[in-house]
N, C-alpha and C positions, 0 to 999 in steps of 0.2 A: 734799330735794325742794323745788321752788319752788311758791309759792302760786298760786292762780288769778288773783289780782290782778296778780302779777308777770308771769304769762304773757300776760294781756290787755294790760298796759302795754307789754310787749316787742313784741307783734304790732302794736300801734298805732304804736310808734316805727319798726318795720321798714317799715311801709307808707309813712310819711313819708320815711324814708331812701331807699326805692326810687324815690320821685318827685323827690327833690332832684337838683340838677345838681352836677357836679364840674368842676374846671379842666382835666382831661385829662392831668395829670401822672401819672407812674407811681408809685403808692403802694406802695413796697416798701423793705425795708432795703437798706443798701449791699451786703449779701451776696446780695440777690436774693429774699429771702423776702417774699411778699405780706403786707400788713398790712390787717387789717379796719378798717372805718371806726369801729367802736366795740367795746369789750370790756366784758363784763358777767360776773356770777357763773357763767353757763353755761360760760365758758371755763376756769374752774378748779374745775368741779363735783366732780371726782374727787380734789381735793387735800385731804389731811389735814394740819392745822396742825402737830401734834406730830411726825408722821412725816416730812413734806416740808420744813417750815420750822423750827419750834421757835423758841425764844428765842435771841437773840444769845449766843454762847459755849456753846451746847448743840448736840450732834449732831443733824443732819448739817451744821450750821454754814452753812446757806444765808444766814442773816442776819448772819453775821460770826463770827470766831473769838474775839473778845473780848466779854465781857459788857457793858462800858460803852463800847465803840467808841472814838471819838476823845476822849471825855470823860476817858479815862484817860491817853491819850498820842496826840498828833497824829502823823500819818504822818511818816516821815523824809523830809526835803526834800533831794533830791540834784540836782546839775547835772553832766552828763557833761563832764569836762574833760580835755584832753590835746591838746597840739599842740607842734610844734617840738622843742626840746631839753628835757631834764629840768629845766634851770634855768627855762625859760619856764613850764612846767607847774607847777613848785613855786610860782612867784609867783602863778599863777592859783588854785591851791589855797588859798593864804593869803588871797587877796582874797575868795574865796567864804566861807571860814570867818569872816572879819571881818564879812561882810554877812549872817550869820545862817544859812548852810547848816549842816546837822547831820550830813552824811556826805559822804565823798569818793567820786567815781565816775570811774575812770580809763579814758580812751580811748587805745588804742595805734595807732601807724602801721601801714601795710600790711606792711612788712618784718617787724615784730615779730609781727604776727598770723600770718604765714606761716612764722615760725621762721628768718628770715634775719638775719644780722648787718648792721649799717649799711654795712660795707665789702664786702658781697657784690655781685657784678655784677647780681644780680636786684633789688637795692635801689636802684639808680641812679635818681635823680629822684623817689623816693618817701619819702625819710627825713624824718620829722617832718611830713609834709604832712597826713595825715588823723588824726593823733594823736601821742602822744609816742613818741619813739624810745628803746627799751630793748634793749640788746644784752648787758648784763652787770650784775653786782652793783654795779659802780661807778656806772652810770647810775641804779640804784635808790637808791643812797645819796644821790645829788643830788636825785632826785625827792621823797624824803620827808625831806629835810634840814630840821630844825627843827620837824617834825611828830611829836609823840609818838604812837606806834602804839597805846598803851593808852588813849588819850583819844578816838580817832576810830573810826568804822566805815568801812571801805574796801571799795568794790565795784570789781571789775576785769573789764572786758569783754574777755576773752581765752578762746580755745577750744583749738585744736590744741596750742599750746605752753603751756597753762595751768599744767601741772605745773612747768615750768621757771621761769615768772614767779613762781609761788607760792613756789618754792624761794628765789628772790631775796628775796621779801618776808619769809620766815621768817628768812633770814640777817640782814636788817636788824633784825628784832625782837631777835635775839641780840646784835647790836652795841649796841642801845639797852638791853640788859638787861631786856627785856620778856618775861615768861614767855608761852609759847604759849597758856596757858589764859586769858590776858587779851586775846588778839587777837579782834576782832569784824569781820566783813565777809563778803563773798560773792565767789566766782569764778563767772563765767558758765559756763565749762567744759562747755558742752552741745554735744558733738561731733555728736550725731545730727541736730540741726537744721542743722548745717553741710552735711551731705550732702543734706538736704531742701531747703534754701533759700539759705543765705548763701555756700556753696561755698568757704570758707576752711579746707579740710582739708589734712592732710599724710599721715597714715598711713591704711591701710584701716580699715573699721569695727570689725573684731573686735579687733585690737591696741589701737585707740583706746579701746574699752570696757574692756579690761584696765587701761589707764592710769587711767581715771576711777574704776574700782572700787578701784584702789590708793589713790587720793586720798581717796575717801570713807572707806575703812577707816582710813587714816592720821589723817584729821581726827577721826574718831570717838574714836580713842585718844589723840591728842596735841594737837589744837586744837579743843576741844569746843564753843567758841562760834562757830566758823567754819562758814559754809554752803559746802560744797565744790562744789556744783552749783546753778546757777540755771537750771532747765529753761525754755527760752526759746521762747515763741510769737511774740515780737516780730518776728523776722526772717522767720518764716513768713508773717505778715500783710503785712510790707513787700514780700514777693515776689509778693503778689497773691492770697493765699488769702481765703476768706470767714471770717467770725467763727467759725462753727461748726467749720470746718477748723482754724483756729488753736487753738481749744479742744481738739478731739479729738487732733490731731497732737501737741500739746504734752503732754497728759496721757499719751498712748501712749508718748512718749519717756520721760517720768518713770517709768512703770510698767516700761519696759525696763531702766532703771538699777536700780530696786528689785529686779527679778528677777535681775539680774547679781550684786547684792550677796548676795541670798539663796542663789544657787548657790555663792558663795564661802564660805557657812556663817555669815554675819553674822546677828546678832540684829536683827530689823527695828526694834525699839524703841531700839536703840543708835544707828542712823544716820538713821532716817526723820525725827526731829524737826528735823534740821539741813538737810533738803532744802528748797529754795525754788523759786519760779517767777517768771517774768518775762513779762508780757503787754503787748500793744499796746493803747492806747486810741484807737480810730478815730473816725470822724466820726458814725456813727449812735448818737446819745446813749443811747437806751433799749436797743438791741441790745447795746451794750457793757456796760451795767450788768447785763443778764441773763446775759451770758457769764461775768462774774466770779462771780455768785451760783451759777450752774450748776456752775462749776468746783469751788467749795468742796464742793458736795453730792456730785458724782460722786467726787471724791477721797476724801472721808471714807468713803463707802460702800465703795469698793474697798479702802481700807487696812484697814478693820475687818472686812469680810465676806469678802474674797478672801485678803488677805495675813495676816490674823490678828493685826494690831497690837493691843496691849493698852493702851499708853500713849495717853491722849487727845491728847497733843501730836503723836503720830504721825499722827493723823487730820486735823490742821490743814493746810490749804493756805495757806501764807504766800506772798505775792507782791509783787513790785515792778512798777510800771507806768511805761511811757514813752509820752508822747503820740506820735501817728503821724507819723513823718518823711515818709512817702510822701504825706501829704495837704498838705504845705507847698508853696507855689507860688513860683516866681521872679517871676511877675507880681504886682503889688500886694502886696509882701511884708509890709506892715504888717497885712494881713488875717490873717496867720499868728498874730498875737498873739491874735486872737479865736478862731480855730480851736483853738489850744492851750488856751485857757481853758475852752472847752466840753468838750474831751477830758479835761482834768484834773478837771473837776467830775464827769464820768462815772466816772472811776477812783475818786474819793473816795466817791461815792454807791454804788459797787460794793464798797467796803471795802478798798482797797489799804493795805498797810503802809508802802510806800515809793513815792516818785513823782519822776520826772524830767520836767520840762517843756521842750519844744524851744524853741529861739530862732528869731526871725522870719527870720534871715538864713542859715539852715543849708542852703538850696538853692543858695546862691551861694558860700559859703565856710564855714570854721570860724567859730563864733560870736564876735562881738566882745564886749568887756566890757559895753558898754551893753545889747546884746541879751540877754546872759546874766542881767544884773541884772533886766531886765524879766520874763524867764521865771521867775526866782526870786520876784520880787514877786507874780507871778500866783498862785503857791502860797500865799504869805503872805496875800494878799487872800482867797483861798478859805477859809483856816483861821480868819482872825480878823475877817472882815467880812461873810461871806455867811450865817452861821448853819448851815452844813451839818454842823458838829461837834456841834450841840446834842442831836441824837437819833440813835439807832443805826438804820441801814437805814431811812431815812425813806420809801422807796418800797415797802417790804415790805407786801404785801397789795393792791397795785395790780393790778387784773385784767389789765391790759396787761403789766406787768412780770412777774407770776407766770406768765402764759401763755407769754411769751417764754422765761422761765427753764426751764419744763417742756419746751418744744419743743427748746431747746438740748440739754438732757440726753438727750432721746429721739434726736435726730439724732446726737449724739456717740457714743452707744452703738451705733448702726448702723455708724458708721465703725470703732469698735473691732472689731466683728465682721468687717468687711472686712479689716482689718490682720491679725487672727488667722487668717483664711482663707488669707492669703498666707504664713503661717509666722512672723509677728512683724515687728517694726519693721525689723530689719536686712535680712531677706529682701525686705521691701517697698521699702526704699531701693535695694537691688541690682537690683530689678525695675523701678525708675523709677516706682513707683506714686504716691508723694507728688508728685514733680516734675510728672507729667502732670496730676494733679488740680488743682494750684495754677495751672499754665499755663492750663488750661481756664477756671478762675474769673477769672483776670486778663483773659483775652480777652473773656469775657462782659461784664465791667464796662466795658472799653474800648469795646466796641460800644455799650453804653448811653450812654456819654458822647458818642460820635460821632452817635448818633441823638437826642441831647438829651433822653433819658428821665431822665438824671441831670445835675446841674449842678455845676460847679466855678466859683465866683465869680471872675471875672477871667481865666478860661481859656476856657471855652466859652459863657459868658454874662456880661453886665455887663463886657465887655472895654473897655479904654481904648486908643484909638488913639495911636500915637507915645508910649507910656508911657516915662518915664525913671525908673529906679531910683536913688534918691539916698540910700543909707545906707552908712555906712563899713564896709569889709570888712577882715577880718584877712588879712594876707599873711605867708607863711612864707618867710624869706630862704634863698637857696641856701647861705648860710654855715652853716646848721644841719647840713647833710649833711657839709660839710667839717670842722666841729668834731667831729662824732660819729666820723668816720673817723679823725681825728687822735687822739681819746681812746682809741679801740680799739687803735691802733698803740702808744700809750704803755703801755696795759694789758698787751698781749702782751709788750712788752719788759721789764716790771717784775715780772711774776708768775713763779712757779716752774713751768717747763714739765714738770719731773719730776712734780710733783703733778698737773698738768693731765692728763698722759698716764695716770697712775695712776687718776685719777677716771674717765676715759673708758673704760679697760679694765674697771673695776668696774661702770660703767653697762652696758656691753655684756654682761658675764657675768650681771648681774641680769636684763637683758631676756631672756636665754636660760633662766635657771633658774626664772623665774616668781615670785621673791620681790618684795616691795613695792619699787617704784622710788623712793618719796619720800625715804627717808633718804639714798640715794645721790645724788639730785639736790641735796639741801640741802648735802651735803658738797662736791659739785662747784661749787655757787654760792659757797660760802665760799672756795674756791680760785680764784675768778675764771675758771672755765670759762665760755665765752660761750654765749649762747642757741643760736647757729648750730652750735656744736660739739656741744652736747648733742643737738640735733635730728638733726644729721648722723650721730652714732653710732647713734641709735635707728633711723634710716632703713635702716642696713645690716642690721638685724635684723628690722624690721617691714615694710620696703618702703614704697611710696607708693601713693596711690589714684587711679584714673581712673574717672570717672563713666560709667555706662551712658547712652548717648544714647537719648532717647525722643522720638518725633515724635507 
């Protein structure tokens, strides 16, 4: 209860506030939530410290999963790298490692993301353009040439064909004589968010869930330090969702994977500690911090109270963060350095374990070496010059931040109820629920920009007439596609077609009989079966997916 002195002081302040003038701007978050002019103890009156916050490293982990935060270990600094040929990207990897990066993060081109080989007619004009081209184990051998897999942590942004790409990676480890138990890294492998937002799917949702469950089971038994799924809200936010939609849809996807594994008969404490998450850090500084804190609390409660996990590590929501690509502008691109720095700081104050900072030129082309170095230096400045690592959860106890965190949790729980009422995530996807909600949110924000209720510097305000963009851009040569097609032709001529056909038959029979696909995919990779051939075989058994159109 509050004292009479406090109540009198608040009433006096409120009278002054009511009489004060404002600029006329719309004071709301990027997601459209109205913000009060002041927050006070009233806004967190019902909060219990030990129940709702507790100390860092203690359930429900609102203040972080580690007791000493970044004083124990600074977040992993990653830069998304992948362009052109495997040779090109291998050089970029080595450049980043030499300049202090502590983990590799692989971007693949569109044909690879869609499960097409470089020589497929569907790949024409796209090979190596938006990421590195990988069609076979041969490409993977070049990509990781000279990089010991037991010394680096590797993140791979791949979804529909993730099982095949992972099989290539495991085959490389075998060639390097690296035991699977020493491999560290993460596959994005979040197919549910593809149907919701990014749209790079191949198979229908239900067989796709079978493949991912196979991978989670395989990693739990064979690759224990590997994160087989990074449940991703990043692309949901990039598609136009609000912060709370990103939070709720991402966690709902994660719970769907958990339930699929439980239905398989797996012990939750065997696989849950290796699940990880991937969030967007958008422009609204405090809203993003609150999102990360709410995510940890919601996840811990659900894992302990609903799914019955006993291992405290199963309660941890571990996450990687990437700054918001959708907020970068082609106009005045140097401003993107500042945007990225603020978004990175929000991620750090929210307690991320791993961070990627976008480069200033990414709206114009794949990032140049100079732009990548600036993005990496942004993280290093944050870690070593700003003091943010000195104390754990420095905004914990802020009336504003705690109120936002509580509101995020409350709103997310309402969304979970909506999804449950539709019969779960897959039914909601097939009904177009997520797609429509995101489209509505994106439309609302666009109208706010057009009405100048919200501002984007250099786009709808502070615009420079006759602006000239003068920064070097990375260009991908058409020779990359020619080289990749030639390499594939040589591979097909030199491999054993008898073994290839044998592997494909075994893959087809495993798809039918329901056994785990991963051992068969690794064997196929070792015999230089291509990505497109593996995907093509599975298409015959699983079919392909067409999205429900929603207006």
